[in-house]
C-alpha positions as CSV (number, residue, x, y, z in Angstrom):
1,M,156.3,-53.2,-5.5
2,I,157.5,-51.3,-8.0
3,E,156.8,-52.6,-12.2
4,P,159.6,-52.1,-13.9
5,P,158.1,-50.0,-17.4
6,E,156.7,-51.4,-20.5
7,E,158.4,-51.3,-23.2
8,V,158.3,-48.9,-25.6
9,T,159.5,-50.1,-29.1
10,P,161.1,-47.6,-31.0
11,E,159.3,-45.8,-34.0
12,R,160.4,-46.2,-37.4
13,P,162.1,-42.7,-38.8
14,G,158.1,-42.4,-41.0
15,G,156.8,-41.1,-36.9
16,D,153.6,-42.8,-36.4
17,G,155.3,-45.7,-35.2
18,R,153.3,-48.4,-37.9
19,T,156.0,-50.9,-38.5
20,P,156.7,-50.5,-42.5
21,L,155.5,-53.7,-44.6
22,V,159.2,-54.3,-46.1
23,E,161.7,-51.6,-45.1
24,L,166.0,-51.5,-46.4
25,D,168.1,-50.0,-43.9
26,G,171.4,-48.9,-45.3
27,V,171.3,-51.5,-47.8
28,S,174.1,-52.0,-50.4
29,K,175.0,-54.2,-53.6
30,Y,178.1,-54.6,-55.1
31,Y,178.9,-56.8,-58.5
32,G,182.9,-57.3,-58.4
33,N,184.5,-53.7,-57.9
34,I,181.2,-52.3,-59.0
35,R,178.8,-50.5,-56.8
36,A,175.6,-50.8,-57.9
37,L,173.6,-49.7,-54.6
38,E,175.0,-48.3,-51.5
39,G,173.4,-47.4,-48.1
40,V,170.2,-47.1,-49.7
41,S,167.1,-46.8,-46.9
42,L,163.2,-46.6,-48.1
43,E,159.8,-47.7,-46.2
44,V,157.0,-49.3,-47.7
45,H,153.3,-48.7,-45.5
46,A,150.2,-50.5,-45.7
47,G,147.8,-48.5,-48.0
48,E,150.9,-46.4,-49.2
49,I,153.0,-46.1,-52.1
50,T,156.5,-44.9,-52.0
51,C,157.8,-43.7,-55.4
52,V,161.8,-44.8,-56.3
53,L,162.9,-41.5,-58.8
54,G,166.2,-42.4,-60.8
55,D,167.7,-42.2,-64.5
56,N,169.2,-44.7,-66.1
57,G,171.8,-46.2,-64.3
58,A,170.1,-45.0,-60.6
59,G,169.8,-48.6,-59.5
60,K,166.8,-49.0,-59.7
61,S,166.7,-52.5,-61.2
62,T,169.1,-53.9,-58.5
63,L,167.0,-52.3,-55.8
64,I,164.0,-54.8,-57.7
65,K,165.5,-57.3,-57.6
66,I,166.6,-57.1,-54.3
67,V,163.6,-56.6,-52.8
68,S,161.6,-59.2,-55.6
69,G,163.9,-61.9,-53.9
70,L,166.1,-62.2,-57.2
71,H,169.3,-61.1,-55.4
72,R,170.3,-60.9,-52.1
73,H,171.9,-57.5,-50.3
74,D,175.0,-57.1,-49.2
75,G,175.1,-55.0,-46.9
76,G,172.6,-53.2,-44.6
77,D,169.3,-54.5,-43.6
78,L,165.8,-55.7,-45.1
79,R,162.8,-56.3,-43.3
80,I,159.5,-58.0,-43.8
81,E,156.9,-56.8,-41.1
82,G,160.7,-55.9,-38.8
83,E,161.5,-59.1,-39.2
84,S,165.5,-58.8,-40.2
85,T,165.7,-61.1,-43.6
86,A,167.2,-61.8,-46.5
87,L,165.4,-63.1,-49.7
88,A,166.6,-66.0,-51.4
89,S,164.5,-66.6,-54.4
90,P,161.3,-64.9,-56.1
91,R,159.2,-67.7,-54.9
92,E,160.1,-66.7,-51.2
93,A,159.3,-63.3,-52.2
94,L,155.9,-64.0,-53.1
95,D,155.4,-66.3,-49.9
96,R,156.2,-63.4,-48.0
97,G,154.0,-61.4,-49.3
98,I,155.7,-59.5,-52.1
99,A,154.6,-59.4,-55.7
100,T,156.5,-57.9,-58.7
101,V,155.2,-56.7,-61.5
102,Y,158.2,-56.1,-64.6
103,Q,158.2,-53.5,-67.8
104,D,158.2,-56.0,-70.2
105,L,155.2,-58.1,-68.3
106,A,155.8,-62.2,-68.1
107,V,152.7,-63.3,-70.5
108,V,152.2,-65.3,-72.9
109,P,150.3,-63.3,-75.7
110,L,148.4,-65.9,-77.6
111,M,146.6,-67.2,-74.7
112,P,143.7,-66.2,-73.2
113,V,143.3,-63.3,-70.8
114,W,142.1,-65.8,-68.2
115,R,144.6,-67.9,-68.3
116,N,147.4,-65.2,-68.0
117,F,145.4,-64.4,-65.0
118,F,146.4,-67.9,-63.8
119,L,149.0,-68.8,-65.0
120,G,151.3,-70.9,-63.1
121,S,148.4,-71.8,-60.5
122,E,145.6,-72.9,-62.5
123,P,142.9,-74.1,-60.0
124,T,141.2,-78.0,-60.9
125,R,138.6,-80.2,-60.4
126,G,138.6,-83.8,-60.5
127,K,141.0,-86.5,-59.5
128,G,143.3,-88.9,-60.9
129,P,142.4,-89.0,-65.0
130,F,139.4,-87.3,-65.0
131,R,141.1,-84.0,-63.0
132,R,141.3,-81.3,-65.4
133,L,141.4,-78.0,-65.3
134,D,138.3,-75.7,-63.7
135,T,137.6,-73.3,-67.0
136,A,134.2,-71.7,-65.6
137,L,135.7,-71.0,-62.4
138,M,139.0,-69.1,-63.9
139,R,136.9,-67.3,-66.4
140,E,134.2,-66.4,-63.5
141,T,136.9,-65.6,-61.1
142,T,138.9,-63.2,-64.0
143,R,136.2,-61.6,-64.9
144,G,135.0,-61.1,-61.1
145,E,138.2,-59.5,-60.1
146,L,139.0,-57.3,-62.8
147,R,135.2,-55.8,-62.4
148,R,135.9,-55.6,-59.0
149,M,139.6,-53.2,-59.6
150,G,136.9,-52.0,-61.6
151,I,138.9,-53.4,-64.9
152,D,136.1,-53.2,-67.5
153,L,137.7,-55.8,-70.1
154,R,135.2,-56.7,-73.1
155,D,136.1,-60.2,-73.4
156,V,138.2,-62.2,-70.9
157,D,138.3,-65.3,-73.7
158,Q,140.7,-62.3,-75.9
159,P,144.4,-63.1,-76.6
160,I,146.1,-61.7,-73.8
161,G,148.0,-59.9,-76.4
162,T,145.1,-57.6,-77.9
163,L,145.0,-55.7,-75.1
164,S,146.8,-52.4,-75.3
165,G,149.9,-51.9,-72.7
166,G,147.6,-50.2,-70.0
167,E,145.2,-52.8,-70.1
168,R,147.5,-55.8,-69.6
169,Q,149.6,-53.6,-66.6
170,C,146.2,-53.1,-65.2
171,V,145.4,-57.1,-65.3
172,A,148.6,-57.8,-63.8
173,I,148.2,-55.7,-60.8
174,A,144.3,-57.0,-60.8
175,R,146.2,-60.7,-60.9
176,A,148.4,-59.7,-57.6
177,V,145.8,-58.2,-55.6
178,Y,143.6,-61.3,-56.1
179,F,146.8,-63.8,-55.3
180,G,147.2,-62.2,-52.2
181,A,149.8,-59.7,-52.2
182,K,150.6,-57.3,-49.4
183,V,153.0,-55.3,-51.8
184,L,152.8,-54.6,-54.9
185,V,156.4,-53.7,-57.0
186,L,155.7,-52.4,-60.6
187,D,158.5,-51.6,-62.5
188,E,158.2,-48.4,-64.8
189,P,154.8,-50.0,-65.6
190,T,153.9,-46.0,-67.6
191,A,157.3,-46.2,-69.6
192,A,156.3,-47.0,-72.8
193,L,153.0,-45.7,-72.8
194,G,150.7,-42.6,-73.9
195,V,149.2,-39.6,-71.9
196,K,145.7,-41.7,-71.2
197,Q,147.4,-45.1,-71.5
198,S,149.7,-43.5,-68.8
199,G,146.3,-42.5,-66.9
200,V,144.3,-45.7,-67.2
201,V,147.9,-47.1,-65.0
202,L,147.9,-44.7,-62.4
203,K,144.5,-45.4,-62.0
204,Y,144.0,-49.1,-60.9
205,V,147.5,-48.4,-59.2
206,A,145.4,-45.7,-56.8
207,A,142.8,-49.0,-56.3
208,A,146.0,-51.1,-55.1
209,R,146.8,-48.5,-52.5
210,D,142.9,-47.9,-51.5
211,A,143.0,-51.8,-51.3
212,G,145.6,-52.1,-48.6
213,L,148.7,-52.8,-50.4
214,G,152.1,-51.5,-49.8
215,V,153.2,-50.1,-53.2
216,V,156.7,-49.6,-54.7
217,L,156.5,-47.7,-57.8
218,I,159.7,-47.7,-60.2
219,T,160.2,-44.9,-62.2
220,H,161.7,-42.2,-64.0
221,N,158.5,-39.9,-64.3
222,P,158.4,-37.4,-61.7
223,H,155.0,-35.8,-62.5
224,H,153.3,-39.8,-62.7
225,A,154.7,-40.4,-59.3
226,Y,153.5,-37.1,-57.7
227,L,150.1,-37.8,-58.7
228,V,149.7,-40.9,-56.9
229,G,153.1,-41.4,-54.4
230,N,152.9,-40.9,-50.6
231,R,156.3,-41.0,-50.7
232,F,159.6,-40.3,-53.1
233,V,163.3,-42.0,-53.0
234,L,165.4,-40.7,-55.1
235,L,168.8,-42.7,-56.4
236,K,171.6,-41.5,-58.2
237,R,174.6,-43.6,-59.4
238,G,173.2,-46.3,-57.1
239,V,172.9,-43.9,-53.5
240,M,170.2,-41.8,-52.0
241,A,169.4,-38.5,-53.9
242,G,166.8,-37.6,-51.5
243,S,164.0,-39.4,-49.6
244,H,160.5,-37.5,-48.8
245,L,157.4,-37.3,-48.1
246,K,154.8,-35.6,-50.3
247,D,153.6,-32.7,-48.0
248,E,157.9,-31.9,-47.2
249,I,157.9,-31.3,-51.4
250,A,156.4,-29.5,-54.2
251,L,156.2,-31.1,-57.4
252,D,158.7,-28.1,-59.1
253,E,161.6,-28.9,-56.7
254,L,161.5,-33.0,-56.6
255,T,161.6,-32.7,-60.9
256,R,164.3,-30.6,-60.0
257,Q,166.1,-33.1,-58.5
258,M,165.2,-35.9,-60.4
259,A,166.8,-33.2,-63.6
260,G,170.0,-33.2,-61.6
261,G,169.6,-29.5,-60.0
262,S,172.4,-27.9,-59.5
263,E,174.2,-30.3,-62.2
264,L,171.8,-28.7,-64.8
265,E,172.3,-25.2,-63.2
266,E,176.3,-25.7,-63.8
267,L,175.6,-27.7,-67.1
268,S,172.9,-24.4,-68.3
269,H,175.5,-21.9,-67.2
270,E,178.7,-23.8,-69.0
271,L,176.2,-23.8,-72.3
272,E,175.8,-20.6,-72.0
273,R,179.4,-19.3,-72.2
274,A,180.6,-21.7,-74.8
275,P,181.1,-20.6,-78.4
276,V,179.1,-22.2,-81.5
277,P,181.9,-23.3,-83.8
278,G,182.2,-21.4,-87.0
279,H,180.2,-18.2,-84.8
280,L,182.8,-17.0,-83.6
281,G,182.1,-13.1,-83.0
282,G,180.2,-12.8,-86.7
283,H,177.8,-14.6,-89.1
284,P,179.1,-17.3,-90.3
285,S,179.3,-16.0,-94.3
286,D,180.7,-13.1,-93.2
């Protein structure tokens, strides 16, 4: 008797046969007659960083809202570990292992670092009227988790508002890792930071990747993306302008595509030809 051939699972476009932690396949989103996203595809793999690049209005925020469960997509397919789904809420996304760290960071500035680390998920001890927050556990856990990520804070009792922007981002990343995130979505984590602080944040983004998480890095800075990224998706006015693996594209070309590529070259030619008012054929004092 001839045995039937084994069923072969088709490989995803990554080419290595791994099932992505999160995959968007031709995803679209509309707000009335306004197209926010159209036909966007990307993959997020464990131990890799997928960078989504685009200027303001490119659709990055809408993409974040879909992956984080804030908004449902209208077309295409969203798959989590191979399962087609439509996230109904941010809580469902968290339960499925997707943690989102927004640019404005939802922290309480006057509360200590350890309290912000456990905000909304505080452990307790005791029962009934004797139940209280386990502050010793929270302090020690926060200190240990930050140290494990290579983050050396002076004091976890200091108000988180006294930390630099880069340090607050790093605490948020460590928190997501501790609470079991499989996928970490970072919304412009270096946008308001200087060069040195941006480097610190990128170091901990890479640490999250090395801890086995799949990372989605939303940014408008191709230099930051290229330092840590494995995959690059370029968005422009809600549609994909490119999708590349790191070994398929150089930084110069990524920057050129991000900056507008042929449109920028066309603009450059137009500016070269454009006459300057008051300088038509001579010196303004002529």
